[in-house]
C-alpha positions as CSV (number, residue, x, y, z in Angstrom):
1,I,74.1,86.3,100.0
2,A,75.1,83.6,102.0
3,T,78.9,84.7,103.8
4,N,80.5,82.5,106.8
5,I,78.2,80.0,107.2
6,L,78.6,77.5,104.1
7,P,81.5,76.0,105.7
8,Y,79.6,74.8,108.9
9,F,77.9,72.2,106.2
10,N,79.7,68.7,105.4
11,D,79.2,67.8,101.7
12,V,75.2,66.5,102.3
13,E,74.6,69.6,104.0
14,L,76.1,71.6,102.1
15,M,74.1,69.7,98.4
16,L,71.0,70.2,100.3
17,A,71.6,73.6,101.0
18,M,72.6,74.6,97.6
19,D,68.9,72.9,96.7
20,N,67.2,74.7,99.2
21,V,68.9,77.8,97.6
22,A,68.3,77.3,93.6
23,S,64.7,77.2,94.7
24,M,64.8,80.3,95.5
25,V,66.8,82.6,92.6
26,E,65.3,83.5,90.1
27,P,66.6,82.9,86.0
28,G,68.8,85.4,85.8
29,G,68.9,85.8,90.0
30,V,72.9,85.6,91.1
31,F,74.0,83.6,94.5
32,L,76.8,85.4,96.2
33,H,79.0,83.4,98.7
34,N,82.8,83.1,99.6
35,E,82.9,79.1,100.3
36,V,86.0,78.4,98.8
37,R,85.3,74.9,98.7
38,P,86.0,72.7,96.2
39,A,83.2,70.7,96.0
40,M,81.2,74.4,96.0
41,N,81.8,74.3,91.7
42,E,80.3,70.9,91.6
43,I,77.1,71.3,93.9
44,T,76.4,74.4,93.1
45,S,76.6,73.8,89.4
46,A,74.9,70.6,89.2
47,V,71.6,72.6,91.3
48,G,71.0,74.9,88.3
49,L,73.4,77.4,89.8
50,P,76.5,77.7,87.6
51,F,79.8,79.6,88.4
52,A,79.7,83.4,87.0
53,Q,82.7,85.5,88.4
54,S,84.6,85.7,91.1
55,R,86.6,88.3,93.0
56,H,88.7,89.4,96.2
57,A,87.6,92.3,98.1
58,V,89.5,94.3,100.9
59,I,87.2,93.9,104.1
60,A,89.6,95.6,105.6
61,T,92.7,97.6,105.9
62,V,95.1,97.5,109.5
63,R,97.7,99.6,111.0
64,G,101.7,98.0,110.8
65,A,99.8,95.1,108.8
66,S,102.2,93.8,104.9
67,A,99.0,94.3,103.2
68,P,95.1,94.0,103.4
69,L,92.8,91.8,104.7
70,F,90.8,90.5,101.9
71,D,87.7,87.9,101.1
72,S,87.0,86.0,97.8
73,V,83.9,86.4,96.6
74,F,82.0,83.7,94.1
75,I,79.4,84.5,92.2
76,H,76.9,81.8,90.9
77,R,74.1,83.3,88.0
78,K,70.9,80.5,87.4
79,H,70.0,80.6,84.1
């Protein structure tokens, strides 16, 4: 799981990080993150962690807000 850390990496650093993550994930294992960068899908596919699914998760309910706060979560599964 990597949340709220990947936006700090440029595309080269992100590729290196995802290559490291992919080397640690066992076949059938998953990698979960909330990075919405367009390059993420291409990078994770290139390192063997193709996109599997995404979900929207409520992270907080704020009194007086028109809707709860939510985040998108992306799951990649190693084959």
